[in-house]
C-alpha beads as a LAMMPS data file, in Angstrom:
LAMMPS data file: protein, C-alpha beads

331 atoms
330 bonds

1 atom types
1 bond types

-500.0 500.0 xlo xhi
-500.0 500.0 ylo yhi
-500.0 500.0 zlo zhi

Masses

1 110.0

Atoms # bond

1 1 1 -12.465 -10.713 -12.028
2 1 1 -13.920 -8.081 -8.917
3 1 1 -12.298 -4.802 -9.691
4 1 1 -12.988 -3.272 -5.991
5 1 1 -11.540 -6.731 -4.027
6 1 1 -9.499 -3.964 -2.213
7 1 1 -12.386 -1.587 -1.299
8 1 1 -14.376 -4.667 0.265
9 1 1 -11.577 -5.117 3.027
10 1 1 -13.082 -3.074 6.246
11 1 1 -11.869 -2.270 9.463
12 1 1 -9.111 -3.223 11.273
13 1 1 -7.506 -6.492 13.065
14 1 1 -6.622 -7.649 16.499
15 1 1 -4.041 -7.406 18.993
16 1 1 -1.297 -9.761 18.968
17 1 1 1.988 -10.822 20.749
18 1 1 5.320 -9.712 19.943
19 1 1 8.815 -8.834 20.454
20 1 1 9.052 -5.584 19.171
21 1 1 9.150 -2.574 21.437
22 1 1 6.660 0.218 21.612
23 1 1 8.591 3.516 22.940
24 1 1 5.960 5.577 21.181
25 1 1 3.402 5.016 23.380
26 1 1 3.865 8.593 24.064
27 1 1 1.282 11.336 22.673
28 1 1 1.894 11.237 18.823
29 1 1 0.957 14.947 17.371
30 1 1 -2.352 14.554 15.350
31 1 1 -2.141 17.103 12.626
32 1 1 -5.089 18.023 10.533
33 1 1 -4.774 18.643 6.723
34 1 1 -6.468 20.598 4.387
35 1 1 -6.552 19.807 0.384
36 1 1 -4.291 22.554 -1.614
37 1 1 -5.318 20.756 -4.901
38 1 1 -8.423 18.610 -6.173
39 1 1 -8.261 16.732 -9.523
40 1 1 -11.943 15.472 -10.257
41 1 1 -12.860 12.509 -12.246
42 1 1 -13.768 14.798 -15.248
43 1 1 -10.132 16.386 -15.329
44 1 1 -9.359 17.841 -18.710
45 1 1 -11.964 15.311 -20.274
46 1 1 -9.987 12.488 -19.353
47 1 1 -12.834 10.983 -17.334
48 1 1 -10.649 9.508 -14.806
49 1 1 -11.733 6.558 -12.756
50 1 1 -10.859 4.991 -9.241
51 1 1 -7.141 5.405 -8.497
52 1 1 -5.946 2.093 -6.720
53 1 1 -1.937 3.226 -7.058
54 1 1 0.210 5.962 -7.108
55 1 1 3.609 5.886 -7.678
56 1 1 6.006 9.082 -7.771
57 1 1 9.343 8.885 -9.740
58 1 1 11.676 11.818 -10.184
59 1 1 8.921 14.517 -11.808
60 1 1 6.497 11.723 -12.770
61 1 1 3.281 10.699 -10.834
62 1 1 2.305 7.232 -12.041
63 1 1 -1.181 6.078 -11.628
64 1 1 -3.320 3.161 -11.977
65 1 1 -7.464 3.874 -13.008
66 1 1 -8.899 0.702 -12.418
67 1 1 -12.136 2.208 -13.854
68 1 1 -10.911 2.308 -16.947
69 1 1 -8.247 -0.372 -17.415
70 1 1 -5.388 2.384 -18.140
71 1 1 -2.105 3.594 -16.680
72 1 1 -1.719 7.330 -16.221
73 1 1 1.070 9.969 -16.251
74 1 1 1.159 13.212 -14.842
75 1 1 3.975 15.602 -14.346
76 1 1 4.605 16.677 -10.663
77 1 1 2.453 19.747 -11.112
78 1 1 -0.435 17.193 -12.076
79 1 1 -0.865 18.056 -15.268
80 1 1 -1.819 14.609 -17.359
81 1 1 0.801 13.721 -19.442
82 1 1 0.108 10.587 -21.266
83 1 1 -1.766 7.020 -21.095
84 1 1 0.819 4.916 -21.139
85 1 1 -1.540 1.232 -20.843
86 1 1 -4.991 0.624 -22.324
87 1 1 -7.327 -2.139 -21.639
88 1 1 -6.601 -5.173 -23.195
89 1 1 -5.039 -8.815 -23.359
90 1 1 -2.351 -7.584 -25.777
91 1 1 1.416 -6.692 -25.202
92 1 1 1.007 -3.714 -23.237
93 1 1 -2.571 -3.872 -22.487
94 1 1 -4.172 -4.589 -18.986
95 1 1 -7.052 -5.733 -17.080
96 1 1 -8.025 -3.951 -13.642
97 1 1 -4.223 -2.691 -13.113
98 1 1 -3.352 -2.471 -9.381
99 1 1 -0.145 -1.769 -7.888
100 1 1 2.753 0.380 -9.541
101 1 1 6.726 0.413 -8.508
102 1 1 8.998 2.728 -10.913
103 1 1 12.798 2.975 -11.005
104 1 1 15.502 4.172 -13.515
105 1 1 14.828 1.196 -15.455
106 1 1 11.244 0.818 -16.239
107 1 1 7.799 1.206 -15.044
108 1 1 6.244 -2.052 -13.750
109 1 1 2.479 -2.685 -13.505
110 1 1 0.693 -5.808 -11.302
111 1 1 -1.684 -7.106 -14.147
112 1 1 -4.168 -9.217 -12.175
113 1 1 -6.959 -9.435 -15.006
114 1 1 -4.280 -10.909 -17.234
115 1 1 -2.270 -12.646 -14.423
116 1 1 1.086 -11.090 -15.117
117 1 1 3.410 -8.172 -14.021
118 1 1 4.113 -5.812 -17.106
119 1 1 7.290 -4.056 -17.681
120 1 1 7.221 -1.059 -19.419
121 1 1 11.064 0.748 -20.717
122 1 1 11.395 4.378 -20.503
123 1 1 9.910 4.515 -23.670
124 1 1 6.944 3.070 -22.195
125 1 1 6.897 0.237 -24.684
126 1 1 6.722 -3.215 -23.300
127 1 1 10.098 -4.942 -22.401
128 1 1 8.670 -8.366 -20.634
129 1 1 5.773 -9.753 -19.102
130 1 1 6.178 -12.189 -15.821
131 1 1 3.571 -14.274 -14.897
132 1 1 1.824 -13.840 -11.740
133 1 1 -1.148 -15.925 -10.616
134 1 1 -0.781 -14.701 -6.734
135 1 1 -2.276 -11.522 -5.438
136 1 1 -0.086 -8.849 -5.030
137 1 1 -0.310 -6.170 -2.721
138 1 1 2.289 -3.209 -3.059
139 1 1 5.490 -4.860 -4.148
140 1 1 9.344 -3.933 -4.935
141 1 1 11.977 -4.169 -7.510
142 1 1 15.768 -4.391 -7.016
143 1 1 18.601 -6.237 -8.845
144 1 1 16.416 -7.394 -11.209
145 1 1 14.396 -9.231 -8.614
146 1 1 10.829 -8.524 -7.757
147 1 1 10.032 -8.609 -3.952
148 1 1 6.375 -9.568 -3.299
149 1 1 4.000 -10.809 -0.335
150 1 1 3.158 -14.384 -0.740
151 1 1 1.328 -15.540 2.888
152 1 1 0.259 -18.630 0.693
153 1 1 3.978 -19.928 1.473
154 1 1 6.198 -21.147 4.049
155 1 1 6.956 -17.955 4.341
156 1 1 4.748 -14.926 3.943
157 1 1 7.514 -12.697 1.734
158 1 1 8.825 -13.863 -1.645
159 1 1 11.783 -12.727 -3.908
160 1 1 11.657 -14.041 -7.921
161 1 1 14.040 -13.292 -10.602
162 1 1 12.260 -10.824 -13.187
163 1 1 13.970 -13.204 -15.833
164 1 1 13.159 -16.760 -14.313
165 1 1 10.859 -19.014 -11.917
166 1 1 13.439 -19.986 -8.887
167 1 1 12.082 -18.464 -5.637
168 1 1 13.389 -17.452 -2.183
169 1 1 11.195 -16.621 0.470
170 1 1 11.681 -15.176 4.040
171 1 1 9.759 -13.388 6.348
172 1 1 7.410 -14.335 9.694
173 1 1 3.551 -15.169 10.214
174 1 1 1.848 -13.473 12.573
175 1 1 -0.949 -15.258 14.173
176 1 1 -4.228 -13.421 14.857
177 1 1 -5.517 -13.184 18.462
178 1 1 -9.223 -13.493 17.090
179 1 1 -8.671 -16.336 15.243
180 1 1 -9.212 -17.189 11.268
181 1 1 -7.455 -18.036 8.577
182 1 1 -3.502 -17.088 9.443
183 1 1 -2.257 -16.892 6.121
184 1 1 -4.860 -14.258 5.172
185 1 1 -3.655 -12.006 7.789
186 1 1 0.067 -11.730 6.776
187 1 1 -0.261 -10.271 3.230
188 1 1 2.186 -7.143 3.326
189 1 1 2.915 -4.191 1.861
190 1 1 6.733 -4.228 0.861
191 1 1 8.568 -1.348 0.234
192 1 1 12.159 -0.257 -0.525
193 1 1 14.536 2.190 0.565
194 1 1 17.538 3.766 -1.369
195 1 1 19.635 2.209 0.939
196 1 1 18.543 -1.295 0.122
197 1 1 16.279 -2.030 3.258
198 1 1 12.798 -4.011 2.778
199 1 1 10.052 -2.910 4.598
200 1 1 7.248 -5.335 5.229
201 1 1 4.160 -3.653 6.643
202 1 1 1.138 -6.206 7.261
203 1 1 -1.876 -4.806 5.895
204 1 1 -4.217 -6.619 8.433
205 1 1 -1.927 -6.536 11.701
206 1 1 -0.182 -3.384 13.517
207 1 1 2.993 -4.853 12.319
208 1 1 5.762 -3.068 10.477
209 1 1 9.118 -5.083 9.806
210 1 1 12.670 -3.995 8.485
211 1 1 14.745 -6.825 6.248
212 1 1 18.054 -6.387 4.341
213 1 1 17.456 -7.576 0.870
214 1 1 18.374 -10.714 1.462
215 1 1 15.811 -11.499 3.891
216 1 1 17.894 -10.694 7.147
217 1 1 15.437 -8.653 9.652
218 1 1 16.759 -5.770 11.456
219 1 1 14.091 -4.300 13.617
220 1 1 10.048 -4.108 13.783
221 1 1 7.652 -2.073 15.373
222 1 1 4.341 -3.191 16.921
223 1 1 1.755 -0.156 16.701
224 1 1 -1.245 -2.400 18.886
225 1 1 -0.771 0.554 21.802
226 1 1 -1.706 3.108 19.420
227 1 1 -5.419 4.318 20.445
228 1 1 -6.650 4.540 16.930
229 1 1 -5.367 0.821 16.559
230 1 1 -6.632 -0.211 19.935
231 1 1 -10.001 1.481 19.126
232 1 1 -10.086 -0.635 15.695
233 1 1 -9.430 -3.790 17.886
234 1 1 -11.843 -3.387 19.849
235 1 1 -14.433 -2.949 17.282
236 1 1 -13.257 -6.051 15.249
237 1 1 -13.770 -8.295 18.911
238 1 1 -17.437 -6.319 19.292
239 1 1 -18.107 -7.581 15.448
240 1 1 -16.635 -10.908 16.191
241 1 1 -18.381 -11.340 19.365
242 1 1 -21.650 -10.249 18.328
243 1 1 -21.128 -13.100 14.921
244 1 1 -18.471 -15.551 15.740
245 1 1 -18.239 -16.289 11.529
246 1 1 -16.568 -13.090 10.848
247 1 1 -13.080 -14.810 12.431
248 1 1 -13.090 -15.811 9.212
249 1 1 -13.415 -12.322 7.600
250 1 1 -10.408 -10.205 7.149
251 1 1 -10.189 -6.702 8.847
252 1 1 -7.693 -4.496 7.544
253 1 1 -5.447 -1.950 9.087
254 1 1 -3.147 -0.604 6.700
255 1 1 -4.880 0.253 3.313
256 1 1 -1.597 1.520 1.199
257 1 1 2.148 2.569 2.227
258 1 1 4.641 4.756 0.906
259 1 1 7.988 5.233 1.581
260 1 1 9.940 8.753 1.022
261 1 1 12.616 10.793 2.400
262 1 1 13.393 8.144 4.896
263 1 1 9.717 7.818 6.159
264 1 1 6.941 5.435 6.161
265 1 1 3.848 6.988 5.274
266 1 1 0.586 4.355 6.117
267 1 1 -2.758 5.271 5.204
268 1 1 -4.831 3.473 8.013
269 1 1 -8.390 2.731 8.724
270 1 1 -9.940 4.025 11.679
271 1 1 -13.161 4.094 13.550
272 1 1 -14.902 7.657 14.753
273 1 1 -18.611 7.804 16.688
274 1 1 -19.425 4.192 14.749
275 1 1 -18.322 5.516 11.440
276 1 1 -15.580 4.011 9.297
277 1 1 -13.027 6.332 7.445
278 1 1 -9.683 5.621 5.982
279 1 1 -8.459 9.038 6.221
280 1 1 -5.718 8.884 8.766
281 1 1 -1.818 8.383 7.704
282 1 1 0.441 7.121 10.158
283 1 1 4.070 8.681 9.668
284 1 1 7.402 6.351 11.022
285 1 1 10.522 7.279 10.969
286 1 1 12.886 5.143 9.325
287 1 1 16.601 6.869 10.672
288 1 1 19.353 4.579 11.548
289 1 1 18.157 1.548 12.541
290 1 1 14.880 2.036 14.552
291 1 1 11.029 2.669 13.629
292 1 1 9.087 5.225 15.445
293 1 1 5.755 6.670 15.200
294 1 1 6.237 10.438 15.017
295 1 1 3.178 11.923 13.563
296 1 1 -0.762 10.985 12.890
297 1 1 -2.067 13.378 9.570
298 1 1 -5.639 13.520 9.256
299 1 1 -7.381 14.279 5.886
300 1 1 -10.810 15.265 5.503
301 1 1 -13.380 12.683 6.223
302 1 1 -13.581 10.277 3.558
303 1 1 -12.084 6.730 2.300
304 1 1 -8.916 7.302 0.475
305 1 1 -7.408 4.548 -1.181
306 1 1 -4.153 5.148 -2.349
307 1 1 -1.377 7.722 -1.770
308 1 1 2.252 8.528 -2.793
309 1 1 4.519 10.936 -1.546
310 1 1 7.109 13.528 -3.509
311 1 1 8.905 16.934 -2.651
312 1 1 6.499 18.420 -0.013
313 1 1 3.383 17.192 -0.941
314 1 1 1.205 14.057 -0.358
315 1 1 -1.208 13.064 -3.038
316 1 1 -4.233 10.677 -2.296
317 1 1 -7.415 9.111 -3.879
318 1 1 -10.433 10.168 -1.909
319 1 1 -12.618 7.336 -3.251
320 1 1 -15.839 9.056 -1.650
321 1 1 -15.051 12.263 -3.185
322 1 1 -14.194 10.627 -6.184
323 1 1 -11.127 13.176 -7.086
324 1 1 -7.186 13.115 -6.368
325 1 1 -6.505 15.333 -3.620
326 1 1 -2.868 16.915 -3.222
327 1 1 -1.766 18.076 0.611
328 1 1 1.064 20.157 1.687
329 1 1 3.203 17.922 4.000
330 1 1 4.200 19.812 7.511
331 1 1 7.495 20.496 8.408

Bonds

1 1 1 2
2 1 2 3
3 1 3 4
4 1 4 5
5 1 5 6
6 1 6 7
7 1 7 8
8 1 8 9
9 1 9 10
10 1 10 11
11 1 11 12
12 1 12 13
13 1 13 14
14 1 14 15
15 1 15 16
16 1 16 17
17 1 17 18
18 1 18 19
19 1 19 20
20 1 20 21
21 1 21 22
22 1 22 23
23 1 23 24
24 1 24 25
25 1 25 26
26 1 26 27
27 1 27 28
28 1 28 29
29 1 29 30
30 1 30 31
31 1 31 32
32 1 32 33
33 1 33 34
34 1 34 35
35 1 35 36
36 1 36 37
37 1 37 38
38 1 38 39
39 1 39 40
40 1 40 41
41 1 41 42
42 1 42 43
43 1 43 44
44 1 44 45
45 1 45 46
46 1 46 47
47 1 47 48
48 1 48 49
49 1 49 50
50 1 50 51
51 1 51 52
52 1 52 53
53 1 53 54
54 1 54 55
55 1 55 56
56 1 56 57
57 1 57 58
58 1 58 59
59 1 59 60
60 1 60 61
61 1 61 62
62 1 62 63
63 1 63 64
64 1 64 65
65 1 65 66
66 1 66 67
67 1 67 68
68 1 68 69
69 1 69 70
70 1 70 71
71 1 71 72
72 1 72 73
73 1 73 74
74 1 74 75
75 1 75 76
76 1 76 77
77 1 77 78
78 1 78 79
79 1 79 80
80 1 80 81
81 1 81 82
82 1 82 83
83 1 83 84
84 1 84 85
85 1 85 86
86 1 86 87
87 1 87 88
88 1 88 89
89 1 89 90
90 1 90 91
91 1 91 92
92 1 92 93
93 1 93 94
94 1 94 95
95 1 95 96
96 1 96 97
97 1 97 98
98 1 98 99
99 1 99 100
100 1 100 101
101 1 101 102
102 1 102 103
103 1 103 104
104 1 104 105
105 1 105 106
106 1 106 107
107 1 107 108
108 1 108 109
109 1 109 110
110 1 110 111
111 1 111 112
112 1 112 113
113 1 113 114
114 1 114 115
115 1 115 116
116 1 116 117
117 1 117 118
118 1 118 119
119 1 119 120
120 1 120 121
121 1 121 122
122 1 122 123
123 1 123 124
124 1 124 125
125 1 125 126
126 1 126 127
127 1 127 128
128 1 128 129
129 1 129 130
130 1 130 131
131 1 131 132
132 1 132 133
133 1 133 134
134 1 134 135
135 1 135 136
136 1 136 137
137 1 137 138
138 1 138 139
139 1 139 140
140 1 140 141
141 1 141 142
142 1 142 143
143 1 143 144
144 1 144 145
145 1 145 146
146 1 146 147
147 1 147 148
148 1 148 149
149 1 149 150
150 1 150 151
151 1 151 152
152 1 152 153
153 1 153 154
154 1 154 155
155 1 155 156
156 1 156 157
157 1 157 158
158 1 158 159
159 1 159 160
160 1 160 161
161 1 161 162
162 1 162 163
163 1 163 164
164 1 164 165
165 1 165 166
166 1 166 167
167 1 167 168
168 1 168 169
169 1 169 170
170 1 170 171
171 1 171 172
172 1 172 173
173 1 173 174
174 1 174 175
175 1 175 176
176 1 176 177
177 1 177 178
178 1 178 179
179 1 179 180
180 1 180 181
181 1 181 182
182 1 182 183
183 1 183 184
184 1 184 185
185 1 185 186
186 1 186 187
187 1 187 188
188 1 188 189
189 1 189 190
190 1 190 191
191 1 191 192
192 1 192 193
193 1 193 194
194 1 194 195
195 1 195 196
196 1 196 197
197 1 197 198
198 1 198 199
199 1 199 200
200 1 200 201
201 1 201 202
202 1 202 203
203 1 203 204
204 1 204 205
205 1 205 206
206 1 206 207
207 1 207 208
208 1 208 209
209 1 209 210
210 1 210 211
211 1 211 212
212 1 212 213
213 1 213 214
214 1 214 215
215 1 215 216
216 1 216 217
217 1 217 218
218 1 218 219
219 1 219 220
220 1 220 221
221 1 221 222
222 1 222 223
223 1 223 224
224 1 224 225
225 1 225 226
226 1 226 227
227 1 227 228
228 1 228 229
229 1 229 230
230 1 230 231
231 1 231 232
232 1 232 233
233 1 233 234
234 1 234 235
235 1 235 236
236 1 236 237
237 1 237 238
238 1 238 239
239 1 239 240
240 1 240 241
241 1 241 242
242 1 242 243
243 1 243 244
244 1 244 245
245 1 245 246
246 1 246 247
247 1 247 248
248 1 248 249
249 1 249 250
250 1 250 251
251 1 251 252
252 1 252 253
253 1 253 254
254 1 254 255
255 1 255 256
256 1 256 257
257 1 257 258
258 1 258 259
259 1 259 260
260 1 260 261
261 1 261 262
262 1 262 263
263 1 263 264
264 1 264 265
265 1 265 266
266 1 266 267
267 1 267 268
268 1 268 269
269 1 269 270
270 1 270 271
271 1 271 272
272 1 272 273
273 1 273 274
274 1 274 275
275 1 275 276
276 1 276 277
277 1 277 278
278 1 278 279
279 1 279 280
280 1 280 281
281 1 281 282
282 1 282 283
283 1 283 284
284 1 284 285
285 1 285 286
286 1 286 287
287 1 287 288
288 1 288 289
289 1 289 290
290 1 290 291
291 1 291 292
292 1 292 293
293 1 293 294
294 1 294 295
295 1 295 296
296 1 296 297
297 1 297 298
298 1 298 299
299 1 299 300
300 1 300 301
301 1 301 302
302 1 302 303
303 1 303 304
304 1 304 305
305 1 305 306
306 1 306 307
307 1 307 308
308 1 308 309
309 1 309 310
310 1 310 311
311 1 311 312
312 1 312 313
313 1 313 314
314 1 314 315
315 1 315 316
316 1 316 317
317 1 317 318
318 1 318 319
319 1 319 320
320 1 320 321
321 1 321 322
322 1 322 323
323 1 323 324
324 1 324 325
325 1 325 326
326 1 326 327
327 1 327 328
328 1 328 329
329 1 329 330
330 1 330 331
């Protein structure tokens, strides 16, 4: 399996019609952040590779190191604690680990090299493995069920019991304005709040939808009116006009996403003077039953490919620099 399949998705997507409101068209503050800590690839002789997923839980930070086929645990002070899973095809082992999720019961790791979801108990011994043949983006676990994006199905969000095969599906397809394969544009990052609300962030469309865990849609937010998104859309349309065969390509907008303290943090691809960066984070307030873009955080130039938020810190992996960087969140 190509370890860098996620890195090859570039640029943004297209404008589409929808029924959501866009009352945030007012100016949204852009806040530039400077890294307060750096963890390089040679940290403490660890020789850390590309970090494709980050997840914070209590005072632990979990990382999937795709170069070295392993899962790492750090503490909240960013001190290395242990390697949880290593390379291999046996129990507890992983090949090209990607997205992670942690709750009070276990650590869950999507292991595409072995076509499965590995579940590690609190002592990090493998307690279960669930077969997965579909490509999984950010997923969520609640009440013994996994919520994952499956755009090859009639409805693009699936719920599957961890101990069974029955699947319930819900969600909505969105058709890209420039054409192309509709299903490919309906991958979503799925994030779960402590209030048991599920957020679907389309990876290649400027849309967020909020659901109950039973699949009832509560509200949505269309971000296509934002200037950065409009610039991405214009660039995509220009590329397609120059080469119509690019209609079949996927132009991502939100490379990663994270939920913390009733806010969504969306790692966003953007264009500046002809260059492509993945260094802006859209902060969406999820208070009550509304969704509102309140801030845009700008990290240093480069390509960031994963993030998590804990306490008052934002941790992101800068693939350009080959290091983890910690930022203080603004008030």
